[in-house]
N, C-alpha and C positions, 0 to 999 in steps of 0.2 A: 714719398718727399716732399714734404712742404719747409719753404724759405721768405724773410722778411726780405726785402727790397728797396735797401734805402738809397734812393738816389739827392743828394747832399749840391746845391748851387755854389758859384765863387760866393765863398768868405771874405768878409772886408781883411780882414787877415790871415793869408792862407796859415803863414808860419805857426800861428795861437791855436789858430784849427786843429793841422794838424801832431799837434803838440797836446791838445787836450784830450783829439779825440784818441788818440795814442794811450796817455800815462790816465787819465779818468774815465772819460763815457767806455773803451770798448771792454773797463774790464768788468762797469759796472753788469754789462751785457754776459760777461763771462760768468756772471753768478746767477742768469736764466735758467734756471732750473729746464732740463729736455735739450739745451745746446748741444747741438749734435758738432758744428764749427763753424765757425766767423769768417767773411773771405772780402779784404776789402781792395778796393787798388784807385790812386787818382786817374783821370784823364787824363791821357795822354794827346789824343787825337782823332781826327775824324775819317772817315771815308769819302767824304770831299775838298777834306781842308777848311771845313768854314770854322769857327771857335767852338769846342767845345757846350752842350748849352749844361756841362753837369762837372762841377769837381771832382766828387770823387761818390765811388755806385759802393755801396757796400751790403752784403746774403749774410743774412742768420741761420742757422737750417733745424729742419726738425727733421724727427723720424716720421713724425706720420700731422694729420691735421688737428689728430685728438693729440697730440703731445703739447702743438702752438695752445690747438682752445687752452690744454694744462697752464702753460706754459704766461699766455695773455691770464691770467686770473691770480698771479703771485706780483707779491711784496717786489719782488725783484726788478718785473720783466718794468709794474709802473714806473720804477724808479728808475729806471732807466729810458724811458720815454718822456718822464717828466724833466731827466739833463737833455732831453735835445735842443729846447730852446738856450739853454747856455753856451753853447759853442756854433750851430746853425744860423750864425748871419743871412750866410747866402738864400736860404730860405730850402726846402728838402721835402722830394715825395716818397710817402712809405707804402710800400705793394705787398699784400702779404697773395706769394706769387706757390704753383703747381713745381717741381719739379724732376724732369725726368732723366737719367742719362744714355747719351750713344754712345758705341766705345768708339776707340777711333780709328779710325778703318784701317790701323797693321791687325786691328785682333777682330774687324768682322769675318764672318763666311765671304769667301771669291762669287765673284755674279757672275752665276752663267752665262758662256754667252751665249748671242741674240741667235747667230745664222744667215748673219748679212755680211 
């Protein structure tokens, strides 16, 4: 599986960012052929209680590299990427990442005792 990860910096107007992201940008992303799932969330804290470096993190999932490459050639992807400057006033970092899932511990096989 492949995903596009976007790290959005703190916007000038958070309420307007949220409105635009949900009502305008996300529907553009939903139209991209091959998109399997879209996840996003606002950053609510850090492990060391320092100010979060990002405001919002989003993930757009594709079945594989070929699906992402095919999507990258579409007018829908072009439109979604061209829309980013319309709302990302706090900067954005976009990365292409491989994605692999691990089962939750409850679903994993039991670990054999080591005999210690």
